[in-house]
N, C-alpha and C positions, 0 to 999 in steps of 0.2 A: 356495749357495747364495749363503751371505754373502760368500766369497772371491770370487765372479765381481762382486757387487756394489760389494766393496772395490776390485778393480782399475780397473770401471768409475770409481768416484770417484777413485781416484788418476789415472788418464788424462786424466779431466774437469778435475780440478785442475792436472795440469801444463799443460795447453795454455790456460788461463786467466791462471797466471802465464809462459807464453812470451808471451802474447798483452799481458798487463801490462808487461812489460818491453817487448817490440815499441813499447808508444805512448810509453816514456818517453822513445825512441830516436827519436823525430820531434823534429823541429825547427819551431819557430816562424818561422824563415826561409822557409818555403814561403810563408807568409801576407804577405809583403813582399816578393813578387819585381817585378820592375821590369817594366811593363805598357805597352803604346804606344795611346794612343787614336787614335780615328781621323784617318785621313790622318796621321798622327805619323811622321819618320822614325825609323827607325833609329838608335840609338846604337851601331854597332859600332865604334867605336876603338880601337886601341893601349893600353895603359896609359901615361901622360908616359915612366915609367921605361925603357921597353922600347928597344930597338935601333931608331936613327931609320933610318926609313925615307923614300923621295924621296915619300911622297905626300902628308906633310906640310909638304911645303916649298912655297913662294912665290915666285916669280919678280920678282926686285924690277928688274930690264931687261925690257921687251920684247923676244923674241928676232925673227931675220930672219920674214920671212913664210914659210909652210908649204908655198912650191912643190916638188910632189915627194911632198907628203905628204897630199893631198887625198883618196887613198883610205884610209888610215889613219883621217884625221879622219872620213871619212863614217862608217866602220864601227864607232867610237866612240860617236859621235850614233846609229847604229841601235840601238848596246847601250844606252846612257845617258839615252837623251835622247826619244829615236821615243814612246816610248809613252805621252808626256804630250803632245810638240810635233808629233806626229805624223811619218811618214817625209820630209815636203816641209819640216816646220818649220812650216806653217799653224796649230798649235797644236790640232789635231784627231786628236790619238793616242787610240788606241782606251780608254784610262782617263780620257780628258778631262772624258769626261758624269759621272763621279763621284766629281770633283773640287769643292770649295763655290767656287771659284772657278778659272776658264779659264786655261788656260798660256797666255802671248803666243804671240800669231802671230811669226815668227821674222824673218818681212819687212819689219814693219808700222813705219811712220817714228819711233815709238816706241823702239824696238829698235834702230835700225839707225841712231841717230842717236849711242847710246853708242859708246864709245871700246873698242879691244877691251880695253886694260886695265881697264875698268870693269865689259865682258862676263867678264872671268877673275876680276874680284873677285866677282859675284856666282854665277860656277861654282863656285869655292872657297867661299864663306862660305853660298850660299842666300840666299834673298829670298821671301819672304812663305812659299806652301806649298812652294816648288821648296827641295829639300834642299841641304846642304853635300856638295862631292865630294870635298874635303879629307880624306884618310885611303882614298880610294876610288880615286881616278888620282891620277896623277905629276902634279907641276907642268908640265911638257912637254906631259902629254894634257891638262891645260883648258886649255892657251894654243893647244894644236891647235885643240880644240872652241871657243873662242872667236873664233878666227882662221875657222875654217867659219861660224860663225853669221855672220858679217860677211861671206860670201861668198855667203851666202843673199843677201841685199839687194844683193851686184853682179848676181846671175843675175838675179833676180826684175827689177830696173829695165833689164838685156839684151831679158827676154822682153818687158816693156812697150814697149820703144822698135821692137822687131822688128815686123813688120806680121801677122799672120794670113795663112793662104794662101787665104782667102775674099776678105781685102781687096786682097790684093796681085792677085789674078786680075779684081777688079771694076776694079781703078785699071788694067791694061793692057787692058781691054776696050773702057773707055772710055766717056764719059757716053751712056745711052740713047733 
């Protein structure tokens, strides 16, 4: 009976020692983990000493127009921008209602009066709640997006100048 009791006490003692040793191995670093506040952009950049990547480049000179690359630019917009700005750039994306500040309507005069270079800078560095895309998109992809945003203004201007089919039919019919 005493040997059985001694065996149990020995096992309990070993378990307690193992638990104590395990607790010593826990780091205080777990308390100091980076955390994100509501609507804060993730901070996922490569270390500055890593191998250079195209995503950190900034284009000092604007390249030629993106003629022939519209489909790729629209695809990039769909992946990176449409969740906030909406699929047509109207500022009505699926997460727009959850943001403290509504995303810009990319067809608006406020956006369309900016140059491609200014829009490129906003995409690269971020603005207000909009995160920076440097480190996520290459310099060429960011420029394609800037040119795509400018093209949204040209598309909306052309649509505004083109009469709707109802107005065209009424004009053909003449006054009643």
